[in-house]
C-alpha positions in Angstrom: -97.1 -79.1 27.1 -99.1 -79.7 24.0 -100.6 -76.7 22.0 -103.5 -78.0 19.8 -103.4 -76.7 16.1 -103.4 -73.1 15.0 -107.0 -72.5 14.2 -109.1 -71.2 17.1 -111.7 -73.8 18.4 -115.0 -73.0 17.0 -117.2 -76.2 17.5 -118.7 -77.6 20.7 -116.4 -79.6 22.8 -116.7 -82.0 25.7 -114.2 -82.0 28.7 -114.0 -84.8 31.3 -111.6 -86.2 33.8 -110.9 -89.1 36.1 -112.3 -92.1 34.2 -110.3 -94.5 36.4 -110.9 -97.5 34.3 -114.7 -97.3 34.5 -115.8 -98.3 31.0 -119.6 -98.3 31.7 -119.4 -94.7 32.9 -117.2 -93.7 30.0 -119.5 -95.4 27.5 -122.6 -93.5 29.1 -120.7 -90.2 28.5 -119.9 -91.1 24.8 -123.5 -92.2 24.2 -124.7 -88.7 25.4 -122.0 -86.9 23.2 -123.3 -88.9 20.3 -126.8 -88.0 21.0 -125.7 -84.2 21.1 -123.4 -84.8 17.9 -120.4 -83.6 19.8 -117.2 -85.4 18.6 -114.4 -83.4 20.1 -113.4 -85.0 23.5 -110.8 -83.9 26.0 -109.9 -86.0 29.1 -107.9 -84.5 32.0 -106.1 -87.5 33.2 -106.4 -90.5 35.7 -107.5 -92.7 32.8 -107.1 -96.2 33.6 -106.3 -97.1 37.2 -109.5 -98.1 39.4 -112.0 -100.1 37.4 -112.0 -103.5 36.0 -111.7 -102.6 32.3 -108.7 -100.3 31.8 -107.7 -101.7 28.4 -111.3 -101.3 27.0 -111.4 -97.8 28.4 -108.0 -97.0 26.6 -109.3 -98.4 23.4 -112.6 -96.5 23.5 -110.6 -93.1 24.1 -108.4 -93.9 21.2 -111.4 -94.7 19.0 -113.0 -91.2 20.0 -109.7 -89.5 19.3 -109.7 -88.2 22.8 -107.0 -85.6 23.6 -105.7 -86.4 27.0 -103.4 -85.2 29.6 -101.9 -87.4 32.3 -102.7 -87.7 36.0 -100.8 -89.1 38.8 -102.2 -92.5 38.5 -101.2 -92.5 34.7 -97.5 -91.7 35.7 -97.6 -94.3 38.4 -98.7 -97.0 36.1 -96.1 -96.2 33.6 -93.1 -95.9 36.2 -93.8 -97.8 39.3 -92.9 -101.4 39.8 -95.5 -103.2 41.8 -93.0 -105.5 43.3 -91.7 -102.3 45.1 -95.1 -101.5 46.7 -95.2 -102.2 50.4 -98.9 -102.4 51.6 -99.6 -101.8 55.3 -103.1 -103.2 55.5 -105.7 -105.2 53.6 -107.0 -102.1 51.8 -103.5 -101.2 50.5 -102.9 -104.8 49.5 -106.1 -104.6 47.5 -105.0 -101.5 45.8 -101.5 -102.9 45.1 -103.1 -106.0 43.5 -105.4 -103.9 41.4 -102.5 -101.8 40.3 -100.5 -104.9 39.2 -103.7 -106.3 37.2 -104.1 -102.9 35.5 -100.4 -102.9 34.3 -100.8 -106.5 33.1 -104.0 -105.8 31.4 -102.9 -102.7 29.3 -99.4 -103.9 28.6 -95.9 -102.1 27.8 -97.0 -100.0 24.9 -100.0 -98.5 26.6 -97.9 -97.8 29.8 -95.4 -96.0 27.7 -98.1 -94.0 26.0 -99.5 -92.9 29.2 -96.2 -91.5 30.4 -95.7 -89.7 27.2 -99.1 -87.8 27.5 -98.6 -84.1 28.2 -99.2 -82.5 31.5 -101.1 -79.6 29.8 -103.0 -78.9 26.6 -103.6 -75.4 25.3 -106.3 -74.5 22.9 -106.9 -71.1 21.2 -110.6 -70.0 21.4 -112.5 -68.3 18.6 -113.2 -65.3 21.0 -109.4 -64.6 21.2 -108.9 -66.2 24.7 -106.9 -69.3 25.6 -108.1 -72.6 27.3 -105.7 -74.6 29.4 -106.5 -78.2 30.3 -104.6 -79.9 33.1 -105.2 -82.7 35.6 -104.5 -80.7 38.8 -103.6 -77.0 38.5 -101.3 -74.7 36.5 -99.0 -74.5 39.5 -98.7 -78.3 40.0 -100.4 -80.7 37.6 -100.8 -83.1 40.3 -102.4 -80.8 42.9 -106.2 -80.4 42.5 -108.1 -77.2 42.6 -110.9 -77.7 45.0 -114.1 -76.0 45.4 -113.5 -75.1 49.0 -110.4 -73.0 48.3 -110.4 -69.3 49.1 -109.2 -66.7 46.6 -105.7 -66.6 47.9 -105.3 -70.5 47.7 -106.8 -70.3 44.2 -104.5 -67.7 42.9 -101.5 -69.6 44.1 -102.5 -72.7 42.1 -103.1 -70.6 39.1 -99.5 -69.5 39.2 -99.9 -66.5 37.0 -100.8 -68.7 33.9 -101.7 -66.7 30.9 -104.7 -69.1 30.1 -108.2 -67.4 30.5 -110.1 -70.6 31.0 -108.8 -73.4 33.2 -110.0 -76.9 32.8 -109.1 -79.3 35.4 -110.1 -82.5 37.4 -108.4 -84.4 40.2 -110.8 -83.7 43.1 -113.8 -85.6 41.5 -116.3 -82.6 42.5 -117.4 -80.3 39.5 -117.5 -76.6 40.0 -117.2 -73.4 38.1 -115.7 -70.3 39.4 -114.4 -66.9 38.2 -111.2 -65.3 39.8 -110.5 -61.9 38.1 -110.5 -62.6 34.4 -109.9 -66.2 34.9 -112.7 -68.9 34.6 -112.0 -72.0 36.4 -113.9 -75.3 35.5 -113.3 -78.4 37.4 -115.0 -81.1 35.3 -115.5 -83.6 38.2 -115.2 -87.3 37.5 -116.5 -89.8 35.0 -115.5 -93.0 36.8 -115.4 -92.1 40.7 -118.0 -89.5 41.2 -118.9 -89.0 44.9 -122.6 -89.4 44.1 -122.3 -92.9 43.0 -123.3 -94.1 39.5 -123.0 -90.6 38.0 -120.5 -89.5 35.3 -119.7 -85.8 35.3 -118.6 -84.0 32.1 -118.6 -80.6 30.7 -119.5 -79.0 27.4 -118.2 -75.9 26.1 -119.6 -74.1 23.1 -117.2 -71.5 21.6 -118.7 -68.2 20.4 -117.1 -65.0 19.1 -118.9 -63.3 22.1 -117.4 -65.7 24.8 -117.6 -69.4 25.4 -120.7 -71.0 26.9 -119.9 -73.5 29.7 -122.5 -76.1 30.5 -121.6 -78.6 33.4 -123.6 -81.8 33.2 -123.7 -85.5 34.2 -125.3 -88.7 32.9 -126.4 -91.8 35.0 -125.0 -95.2 34.1 
C-alpha cells in the first residue's frame, strides 16, 4: 500500500483506469486535462497490455507524473513467461503473441516497475475523509466492483475498509454509487471502453464541504 504525502489533497485531480496500451486514448484524456489545467493524474492499473503502443503509454504516464496502482495484466506482464502459455484456439494464440510483443516492447526495467507498483493508494482529503484507489476492490485488488452488484455483494468487496471514497476500475463500465457513508466511483476504461472510441475518466474537486465528483469522457 502507498499513502500519498501528509498534506490533504486540495487541488483538482483526475482518475482513470484500464489504459491497456491505447496511446491515442490516453493522449486524448491528457489533452482534455491540459485544457482544464488539471495536472494531478492517478491511474488504477491495467496500463500496458492490449494496445500497440505500450512503451509510449508508459513514457507518457511517466512524463505526466501519474500515480499508478497495478492491475492483473501489469502483474502478469512482469511475472509470466510467454513460453509457458498454452493457447487453445486462434484467439488465445493472438493474445499470447500480443503478450510476448508487449513484454519485448517495454523491456525488463519497465516490467520490474510494473510489478513494484502498489496494489492501493491512499490519499487524505481536505474535508477530513480518505480516498482509496485500487484496481479491483478493497477485498481483492483483482476483483472488480461492477454496477450490477447488490448491496450485500458490494459490502463484501468493500471489506470494512476505512476509506470514505473508493476509486476503482477493472470492469470498464463507469458508475458512481453510495453505500452507507462510502462513496464508490468506478472510473471505467481509457483504452477499452465498451462504447468504442470513448475514453472514460473522472475528475475530483476537493472541497472543505466535501469532494465534488464528475465522471466524464472524451472521444478519440
